[in-house]
N, C-alpha and C positions, 0 to 999 in steps of 0.2 A: 405616508409619503410614498410616492411611486418610486420604484427602483428600476433602473434601466440596464445596463448594456445588453442583457439577453432577454428582454421583454418580460422581466419579472414584474409582479404587481407589488402589494404590500407585504411586509414580513409576516403579518398575521395570515394573509391569504396563502402565501407560500408555505407556511408551517402546516396549514390545513391540507394543501396539496401533497406535502410530504407524508403526512399521516395517512392519507388515502393510498399513496404509493406503498407504504409499509403494509397496509391491509392487503393490497394486491400481491405483495411479495410472498405472502404466506402460501398462496396457491399457485404462484407462477411456475410454469414448466421450465422456462429458461430464465432464471433470475438475474443473470449477469448484466444485460443492458439496463435493466431497471436499477440495479445496484449502482451502476456507473452514473446513471442519471441523478440518483439521490446524492451521490458523492460530489458530482459537479455542482449541484445547487448549493451544497454546503460550502464548496470552495468559493463560489461567486458571492454567497451571502453568509459570512462567518458567524453572524449572530445566531444562525440556525444550528450550528454545530452542537451546542449544548442541548438544544431542543431534541435533536435526533438521538443523541446519547441517552437522554432521559426516556424517550419513547422506546428505544430498544431495550433498556433495562426493564421497563414495565412489561414489554412483550415477552421477555424471557424469564419473568418472574411468575411462577405458578401457571405455566402453559397448560392447555388442555391435554396435550399429548407430549410429555417431556421427551425430547430426542426424536420427535416426529419430523417429517419433512419441513413443515411450516416453521417449527421451532428452530431447526438447524439453519434455515434460510436467514432467520434473524441473527443467529450467532455468527453466520458467515458475513453478514453485512457489518456486524459489530467488529469482526476481525478486520475488515477492510477499513472501517472508520479508524480503528486504533493504529493502523499503519500510515494514516493520512493526516489526522487531526489530533491535537491534544485538547481535551475539554478544559474548562476553567477548574481551578483547584477544588471548589466545593463539589462539582460534578465528578471530578476525578476521584475524590475521596469516596463518594457514594458508589461509583463504578467499581472501585477496588473491593469495597465491602460486598457488592453483588457477586464479583468473581470468586471471592473467598467462600461465600455462602454456597455458590453453585458447586464448587469443588468439594465442599464438605457434604453436601446433600446427595450429590450424584458422583461419587469417586469412580474413576476409571471409565466414565461415560464419555461420549463425544462432546457433550456440553462442557465437561470438566477439562477436556483436552483443549477446546477452544478458549476456555477461561485462562488456562495456563499460558497459551500462546499469546493471548491479548495482553496479559500482564507483562510479559517480556517485551512485547512490541511497544507498549506505552513507555517503557524505560528508555527506548531508543528514538521514538518519533520526535522530530523537531519541526515538522511542517513541510509541505510539498508545494512545488510550483504547478504540478499537474496532478489530476486524480489518477488513480491506477488505471493502466490499460486493461482491455478485456482479457488479455493473456495473464496479466498480473492478478486480476480478480479470480481467475480460474485457479491459479496455483495457491492463492491465499485461502480459497475455499477448501483446499486439501491440506493447508498448513505446510506447503512445500516451498522450495526455492525455484526461481527462474533460471534458465540456462542462457547465458549471454555469450555470443561469439565475438571474440576480439581478433581482428586481422592485423598482422604485423609484417613489415618488409623482410624478406629473406628467410621467412620461417612459415611453417604451416599455421593455419588459424587455430586459436586456443579457445576451448569451451570453458566458461567459468560460471559457477553457480552463484547467483546473487540474490539478496533479499530486498525488501522494500527500503532498507536502510543503508545498503551498500553504496559507498562513495567511489568516485573515480580513483582516489588515493588508495583505497583499500584494494581495488582491482589491480592497481599498479603493483602492489606487493604480491598478489596472487600470480600475476603475469610473469613478474620477474623470477619467481620460484620455478615457473614452468619452463621458460626458454631463455632467460636473460644471459646466462653464462655463455652459451654457445653464440648467441646473437652479438653480444658485446665484443667477444673475441673476433668474430667474423667481420664486423664493421669497424674494428679498430677504435672502440669507444672506451677502452678500459680506464683512460685518465679523464674522461669527460664527466662533468658534474650533472649533465642533462641527459639521462638515459632513457626517459620515458615521457611520452605525451599521448593522451588519448583523444581521438578525434571522433566526432559524429559526422557522418556523411550521408547526404540524401541527393536527390536529383537537383535540388535547388541550392544547396549550400553545403559547405564543409567548414567546420569550425572546431577549435580545441574545446575539450570539456574541462571545466574547472575542477580542481582537486577535491573540493567539498560538494560537488554536484552529485545528486542521487542518480544512479544509473537508471532506476525505474522511471524517473521523469524523462530521461532521454528516450527510452523505449516508448513511452506514451506519446511523445511528439512524433515518432516514426509512425505510430498507428494513426 
């Protein structure tokens, strides 16, 4: 059956294309755009999520050069996958076994560090509206957090570190710890039950961000 909105063909053909992309990833000088393309295909075609997880587990099992550039590119894509999609329960079980095995065989290695990061991410991932932005992929490759700037009336901008799982409600707590006491007093809001609303603003629109919205998805829309 042909799949449309983005000129996709059959699931079988797209799976083959993704496998070819994984092969290309191994020697890619700048893997970030290719990684984002693979993630986008998985978002558009959910049945391929398990396929990519299985292929990545295969590619990171008994690699020719453990910890080499090609091997780490696969681990980095696996990291991005873990922050974007949850595999089906059987694949998740298989993946966790692979992570445990890697940490056991290569303790203190980069692969083991990625395996630990991925395990923690899988416990938080609930699904994304958008694939990670180019900036997010870069920080995930380094197992770091993004810096998000929150602008607020009557106070300087606040820089907040966020992960792929940080929601607007969590940023609310961070922001209040940073500036709320002074701002609430200045604006006379001490008795108000509504002290915080986070907005996303671009040239075309301004709208409130729902409390459960992932900030990483908002940043991807800006990109």
